[in-house]
C-alpha positions in Angstrom: 0.0 0.0 0.0 1.3 3.4 -0.9 2.1 6.0 1.8 -0.9 8.2 2.6 -3.4 5.9 0.9 -6.4 5.2 3.1 -7.1 1.6 4.2 -10.1 -0.1 2.7 -13.3 0.2 4.8 -14.8 -3.4 5.1 -18.4 -4.0 6.1 -19.7 -6.8 8.2 -23.3 -7.7 8.7 -24.4 -9.0 12.0 -27.9 -10.5 12.4 -30.0 -12.8 14.6 -32.1 -13.1 17.7 -29.4 -13.1 20.4 -28.6 -9.5 21.1 -26.0 -9.7 23.8 -23.3 -11.8 21.9 -24.0 -9.7 18.8 -23.3 -6.5 20.7 -20.1 -8.0 22.2 -18.8 -8.9 18.7 -20.0 -5.4 17.3 -17.7 -3.8 19.9 -14.9 -6.0 19.0 -15.1 -4.9 15.3 -15.5 -1.3 16.4 -12.0 -1.5 17.8 -10.7 -1.6 14.2 -11.3 1.5 12.1 -11.2 -0.3 8.8 -14.4 -2.1 9.7 -18.0 -0.8 9.7 -20.8 -2.9 11.2 -24.3 -3.2 9.9 -27.0 -5.0 12.0 -30.1 -6.5 10.5 -32.6 -6.8 13.4 -36.2 -6.6 14.6 -38.1 -3.4 14.3 -40.3 -4.1 17.4 -39.9 -6.0 20.7 -42.3 -8.7 19.4 -45.2 -9.2 17.1 -47.7 -8.3 19.8 -45.8 -5.3 21.2 -44.9 -2.3 19.0 -42.3 -1.0 21.5 -39.1 -0.4 19.5 -36.7 -3.3 19.9 -33.6 -3.0 22.1 -31.3 -3.6 19.1 -32.8 -0.5 17.4 -31.6 1.5 20.4 -28.4 -0.2 21.3 -26.7 -0.9 18.0 -26.4 2.7 17.0 -25.3 3.6 20.5 -22.4 1.0 20.1 -21.4 2.5 16.7 -23.3 0.2 14.3 -25.9 0.9 11.6 -29.3 -0.6 12.4 -31.6 -1.8 9.6 -35.0 -3.3 10.4 -35.8 -6.7 8.7 -39.3 -8.0 8.6 -38.7 -11.7 8.3 -41.4 -14.4 8.5 -41.1 -17.7 10.2 -42.5 -21.2 10.3 -44.4 -22.2 13.6 -45.5 -25.7 14.7 -49.0 -24.5 15.8 -51.2 -23.2 12.9 -53.3 -20.1 13.3 -54.2 -17.1 11.3 -51.2 -15.1 12.7 -48.8 -18.0 12.0 -50.0 -18.2 8.5 -49.5 -14.5 8.0 -45.9 -14.9 9.4 -45.3 -17.6 6.8 -46.3 -15.2 4.1 -43.6 -12.9 5.3 -40.8 -15.4 4.5 -40.3 -14.4 0.8 -40.5 -10.7 1.8 -37.8 -11.2 4.5 -35.5 -12.8 1.9 -36.1 -10.1 -0.7 -35.3 -7.4 2.0 -32.2 -9.2 3.1 -31.0 -9.7 -0.6 -31.6 -5.9 -1.2 -29.7 -4.8 1.8 -26.8 -7.1 1.0 -26.6 -5.8 -2.5 -26.7 -2.2 -1.2 -24.0 -2.7 1.4 -21.9 -5.4 -0.1 -20.4 -6.8 3.2 -17.3 -8.9 3.2 -18.8 -11.3 5.7 -22.0 -12.2 7.6 -22.2 -13.3 11.2 -25.5 -14.7 12.4 -26.6 -15.3 16.1 -29.4 -17.7 15.7 -33.2 -17.2 15.4 -35.5 -17.0 12.4 -34.4 -13.5 11.4 -30.9 -14.7 10.5 -31.9 -17.4 8.1 -32.9 -15.3 5.0 -29.8 -13.2 5.6 -27.4 -16.1 5.5 -29.1 -17.8 2.5 -29.2 -14.6 0.5 -25.5 -14.1 1.4 -24.7 -17.6 0.2 -26.4 -16.8 -3.1 -24.4 -13.6 -3.5 -21.1 -15.4 -2.6 -20.8 -13.7 0.8 -19.3 -16.0 3.4 -21.0 -16.5 6.7 -20.3 -17.5 10.3 -23.2 -18.9 12.3 -22.9 -18.9 16.0 -24.9 -21.1 18.4 -25.1 -19.8 22.0 -27.0 -22.7 23.6 -26.3 -26.3 24.6 -28.6 -27.6 21.9 -28.8 -26.6 18.2 -31.5 -24.1 17.4 -33.7 -24.4 14.3 -32.1 -21.2 12.8 -28.5 -22.4 13.4 -29.5 -25.8 12.0 -30.5 -24.2 8.7 -27.7 -21.6 8.6 -25.0 -24.3 9.2 -25.8 -25.7 5.7 -24.9 -22.4 4.1 -22.2 -21.0 6.4 -18.5 -21.3 5.9 -17.8 -21.6 9.7 -20.0 -22.7 12.6 -19.0 -21.2 16.0 -20.2 -23.1 19.1 -20.2 -22.2 22.7 -20.2 -25.6 24.4 -18.0 -28.6 23.6 -21.0 -31.0 23.5 -22.2 -29.5 20.3 -19.0 -30.3 18.3 -20.2 -33.8 17.1 -23.4 -32.3 15.5 -21.6 -30.3 12.8 -18.9 -31.1 10.2 -15.5 -31.0 12.0 -13.8 -29.0 9.3 -16.3 -26.2 9.6 -16.7 -26.1 13.4 -14.8 -24.0 15.8 -15.3 -23.7 19.6 -15.3 -20.0 20.4 -17.4 -19.8 23.6 -20.3 -17.3 23.9 -19.4 -13.6 23.7 -20.2 -11.4 26.6 -20.1 -7.6 27.1 -16.9 -6.5 28.8 -18.9 -4.1 30.8 -19.9 -7.1 32.9 -16.4 -7.4 34.4 -15.4 -3.7 34.6 -15.3 -2.0 38.0 -17.0 1.3 38.2 -17.3 3.2 41.4 -20.0 5.7 40.1 -22.4 2.8 39.3 -21.6 1.2 42.6 -23.0 4.3 44.3 -26.4 3.7 42.9 -26.8 0.4 44.8 -28.7 1.4 47.9 -28.9 -1.8 49.9 -29.6 -3.0 53.4 -26.0 -4.2 54.2 -27.3 -6.9 56.5 -29.5 -8.6 53.8 -28.5 -10.8 50.8 -29.2 -9.4 47.4 -31.4 -11.2 44.9 -31.6 -10.2 41.2 -34.5 -11.1 39.1 -34.4 -11.0 35.3 -36.4 -12.4 32.5 -34.0 -11.2 29.9 -34.4 -8.4 27.4 -38.1 -9.2 26.8 -38.8 -9.9 30.5 -41.0 -12.7 31.8 -44.6 -11.8 32.7 -45.0 -15.1 34.6 -41.9 -14.5 36.8 -42.8 -10.8 37.3 -46.3 -11.7 38.6 -44.9 -14.4 40.9 -42.4 -11.8 42.3 -45.2 -9.2 42.7 -47.2 -11.5 44.9 -44.1 -12.7 47.0 -42.7 -9.2 47.5 -43.6 -8.6 51.1 -42.1 -12.1 52.2 -39.0 -11.6 50.1 -38.3 -8.1 51.3 -38.4 -9.1 54.9 -35.2 -11.2 54.3 -33.6 -9.8 51.2 -32.6 -6.8 49.0 -34.2 -7.3 45.6 -33.1 -5.8 42.2 -35.8 -6.7 39.6 -35.4 -6.2 35.8 -39.0 -6.5 34.4 -38.0 -6.3 30.6 -38.9 -3.5 28.3 -42.1 -4.6 26.5 -45.1 -2.5 27.5 -48.0 -4.7 26.6 -47.9 -6.5 29.9 -47.7 -3.3 32.0 -45.4 -5.2 34.4 -43.0 -2.3 35.1 -45.7 0.2 35.8 -47.5 -2.3 38.1 -44.4 -3.2 40.0 -43.3 0.5 40.3 -46.7 1.4 41.8 -46.4 -1.7 44.2 -43.0 -0.4 45.3 -44.4 3.0 46.2 -47.0 1.4 48.4 -44.5 -0.6 50.4 -43.5 0.4 53.9 -40.4 2.6 53.8 -38.1 0.0 55.4 -39.1 -2.5 52.6 -39.2 0.1 49.8 -35.5 0.8 50.2 -34.7 -2.9 49.7 -36.4 -3.0 46.3 -35.3 -1.5 43.0 -37.3 -2.1 39.8 -36.2 -1.2 36.3 -37.2 -2.1 32.8 -33.6 -2.9 31.9 -30.2 -2.5 33.5 -27.6 -1.3 31.0 -23.8 -1.6 30.7 -21.6 -1.3 33.7 -24.6 -0.9 36.0 -25.7 -4.4 35.1 -22.3 -5.6 35.7 -22.2 -4.0 39.2 -25.6 -5.5 40.0 -24.6 -9.0 39.0 -21.2 -8.9 40.8 -22.8 -7.8 44.0 -25.7 -10.3 43.8 -25.9 -13.4 46.1 -28.5 -15.2 44.0 -30.0 -14.6 40.5 -33.5 -15.8 39.6 -33.7 -16.0 35.9 -34.9 -17.7 32.7 -32.3 -20.1 31.2 -31.2 -18.4 28.1 -27.6 -19.0 27.0 -26.5 -15.4 27.2 -27.5 -14.8 30.9 -26.2 -18.2 31.9 -22.7 -17.4 30.3 -22.6 -14.0 32.1 -23.5 -15.6 35.4 -21.0 -18.5 34.9 -18.3 -15.9 34.1 -19.0 -14.4 37.5 -19.5 -17.8 39.3 -22.9 -16.8 40.5 -25.6 -19.2 42.0 -28.8 -19.2 40.1 -32.4 -20.3 40.4 -33.5 -21.1 36.8 -37.1 -21.1 35.5 -36.7 -22.3 31.9 -39.1 -21.2 29.2 -41.0 -24.6 28.6 -42.4 -24.1 25.1 -39.1 -23.6 23.1 -38.3 -26.1 20.4 -36.0 -28.9 21.6 -36.5 -27.7 25.2 -33.6 -25.4 24.7 -33.7 -23.6 28.0 -34.5 -26.7 30.0 -31.4 -28.4 28.6 -29.4 -25.3 29.5 -30.7 -25.3 33.0 -30.0 -29.0 33.5 -26.4 -28.5 32.3 -25.8 -25.8 34.9 -27.5 -27.8 37.6 -24.8 -30.4 36.8 -22.2 -27.8 37.2 -23.4 -27.4 40.8 -24.3 -23.7 40.5 -28.0 -23.8 39.8 -31.4 -25.3 40.9 -34.3 -25.7 38.4 -37.9 -24.6 39.1 -40.2 -25.6 36.3 -42.6 -23.0 35.2 -45.7 -25.3 35.8 -44.6 -25.5 39.5 -44.0 -21.8 39.9 -46.1 -20.2 42.6 -45.2 -17.3 44.9 -44.9 -19.7 47.9 -42.7 -22.2 46.0 -40.5 -19.4 44.7 -39.9 -18.1 48.2 -39.1 -21.7 49.5 -36.6 -22.4 46.7 -34.9 -19.0 47.3 -34.7 -19.7 51.1 -33.1 -23.2 50.5 -30.5 -21.8 48.1 -29.5 -19.0 50.4 -29.0 -21.4 53.3 -26.6 -23.4 51.2 -25.1 -20.5 49.3 -21.5 -21.3 50.2 -21.6 -24.6 48.4 -23.0 -23.0 45.3 -20.3 -20.3 45.4 -17.7 -23.0 45.7 -18.8 -24.7 42.5 -19.2 -21.3 40.9 -15.5 -20.7 41.3 -14.7 -23.9 39.5 -17.2 -23.1 36.7 -15.5 -19.7 36.1 -12.3 -21.4 35.0 -14.2 -23.3 32.2 -15.7 -20.2 30.6 -13.9 -18.7 27.5 -13.5 -15.1 28.1 -12.3 -14.0 24.6 -15.2 -15.4 22.5 -15.9 -12.1 20.7 -12.2 -11.7 19.7 -12.2 -15.3 18.5 -15.2 -14.8 16.3 -13.6 -11.6 14.9 -10.5 -13.5 14.1 -12.5 -16.2 12.3 -14.2 -13.4 10.3 -10.8 -12.0 9.3 -9.7 -15.4 8.0 -12.8 -15.6 5.8 -12.2 -12.2 4.4 
């Protein structure tokens, strides 16, 4: 290259339903000035909730370009709405094809889910190499399709290696946001806790969990007698969970109110501070939150989503129970009383869970985002 000549700016497309690892990889690419990231994502939080999606907000903040993609999907239960979503399949493919022609990326990286499938297939037709990443301990439907068209298949857990062609598969781990492990004194000042009480953190992920939120709402008085509680309700507004719980908080006695903090979503370093300080996390069993908690060696009470294909979250939860850091509470058994009982039992034995958590921390790959970036560089 001649002196003074600018380096070529290369584009990468990120897409898929798992936002946390996608953001971690986006930030890895952002370290390199010769790369520009374009993210194909959901316009809204869900089909039934027209709240703008988190990726529409967070991707531009992280330095990427966000483009909404209206992709359809195939569902196992037939209804009018599922039929309409099937009709969107060709539209999603045409949209993806048009965007790829417009931006001409050098590589595509998908993070699972129905949204990623038309992007990877359209990229294959255009000769754009793809990496598909599987976050969970079982192969999702989107990744299963994408793997046929991708040049590389990145996996988070060793048990998946036998399910894909050896020459295409690489164990990268599951990317996590570095904010999780950063220390920040300013964020720590926001944690107003009763220092004599353990801290519980409740999360249903980005989308929240209405069922868990309702169980917590009914169990609040009993929980707050014994614990501090940080509660992430999720950002969708169709359930009204955040507003209800915020009003419930205002009606609590002052001594209990100071032990309860409720937010739609904890961001960045603040989330890292909350998780590092937590004694026990009550959560769904999505791969991303489990990776974050494993990295910190945290005890967890897991309530898997029961209706996912291949019982994905249940399998994740069972794996972490084998690691010794988690207990599993099935959703059909979830009541306010049962929830309090399970929390009390885990807090009583918290030292044993922490000991196994320290062992698990050593097994988690901490440079997954960098590894995926390097694999993308090889393809380019």
